[in-house]
N, C-alpha and C positions, 0 to 999 in steps of 0.2 A: 421623379426619380428619388430613390432613397439614398442616404449617405451610406457608403460602403467602404470597406478596406480591401486592399489587394496586395498580396505579397509578390514582389518581383525579384527574381534572382538573375543577375548578370553573370553568365556562366564562364568557366575557365577559358574557352576559346575566345570569347569577347575580350577578356582581360589581356590575354596574350597578344591580341591584335590591336590593343589600345582603342577599343570601341566604346568604352564606358561613357565618355563625354557625348559621343554621337547618340548613344541609346538614351541617355538622360535628356538630351536636347529633344529627341523625338517624343519621349514621354511627357515632356513639358507642355506639348500641344494640348494635353488633356486638361490643363489648368487645375490639376489635383495638387494636394499638399503632401509633401513627404513628412511622415510622422515618426519614422525610424530608418536608420541606415547603419550598416557595419560591414566590414570585410571579415570573412570567415575562412579559415583553413578547414575544409569539410572533412570530418571524421566519418568512418564507415557507419557507426551507430546512427548518427543523424541522417546520413544519406539513405540508409535502409528504412528509417521511419518516414522520411519524406516521400520515398518512392514505394511505400508498402502496397499501394493499389496496383502499381506496375508489376510487382512480383506475382500477383494473382492473375492479372489480365494478360500480360505478355512476358511470361517467365524467361522466354528465349533471349530477350534483350536486357533483362534486369541487371545482370553482372556488368555488361558493357556500359550501361548507363551509369552505374555506380562508379566504375573506373573513370569514365569521362568527367563526372562531377567532382570526383576526388582529386583530379589533376593528373591522372596517369598519362594522358595524351598532350596536355597543355599546361597552363598555369595551375598551381596547386591551391588556388583560393577562388572564392566567389564573392561578389558584392551583392548584399541583400538589402532590399528597401521595402518599406511599407508606405503605400500611397493611400490617401483617404479623400473622399469627396462623393458627390452625387454621381451614381452610375459608374463608379471607379472600375469595376471588373470589366464591363462591356467596353468602356473607353480604352482601357489599357490593352485588352485582348485584340481590339480592332487595329491598334497601332502596331502591336507585335506581329500580327498575321498568323496564318495557319501554322500549326506545330510542325508539319512536314515542310521543310524548307523549299522543296521543289514545287509545292502546291500553294505556297504563300504568295500573296500579292507582291509583285516586284518592288513596290514602293514601301512595303511594310519593313519592320526591323528584320524579321526572319527572311523575308524575300531579298533584302539587300545584302545581308551579312551571313546568312545561314548556308550550310552545305551538307551533303552526305559524304562523309569520309569514305573513300573507296577502299582503304585498307582495313579500317575497323568496322565499317558499315554503320557507324554511329551517326545519328542525326545531330549534327553540330548546329543547333538552332539558336545559339547565342543568348537566349533569354527565356526564363520561365515566368509565367503569370498565372495566378490563381484563376480557376475556371468557374467558381461558384462562391456564394457567401459561406457555405459550409466548409469548403476546402480552404478558403482564405482564413477563416478562424482557426482551423486545425493547423495550417501552415504557419501562421503568425505566432501562435502559441508554441509551436515547435522551435522556431528560430529566434524568438525574442522573449525576454522576460518583461513583465510590466514596467519596470523602471527604465528599460532601454527605449521606451517610446515616449514621445513628447506629450502624448495625451492618453488618458485612460479610455480604452476603446471596448474593453470587455470587463465584466465584474471581476474583482480581485478579492483575495483574502490575505490576511497577515498571519504568519506563524513565527514563533520564536524558534530559531534553529541554532545549532552549534556547528560551525563549519570552518574548515581551513581556507584561507584566502591569500592570494599572492598580492603583495604591495610593492611599489617602487622603493628602492633603497634611498 
């Protein structure tokens, strides 16, 4: 097996239900290393870029998915992690279970904690996990800057920029 990275998003419904610890404990079974983690209040621009393929493949659920991820129905934040190690994607996706909560193994994360909300028809499947090396790279680069990771996992470049930054008083 090759060393891979996998982006994991603990979604708003999981944060609302205080499932973060349970999900991280389940993911710890993989024996993978966490190389990045942060809590994000998801803005529409990032949500649209993350779910760009969904807009093309299933446009009928695109808007509901964005609303779900941006916290319209639950907490207004997500917990995002990058795991790294041999076979990371396969190991994490096996523990997460099928994307559709009703089809997920009952002992998987989505099988235990996911549901289909009868009011919104949204699949509240509590966690996202990259499904391929290509999507992992795209997603990690979307959610994290190189300096937010404890290891350099993709090639980087340095540029001199002028920008405004917020600092603590």
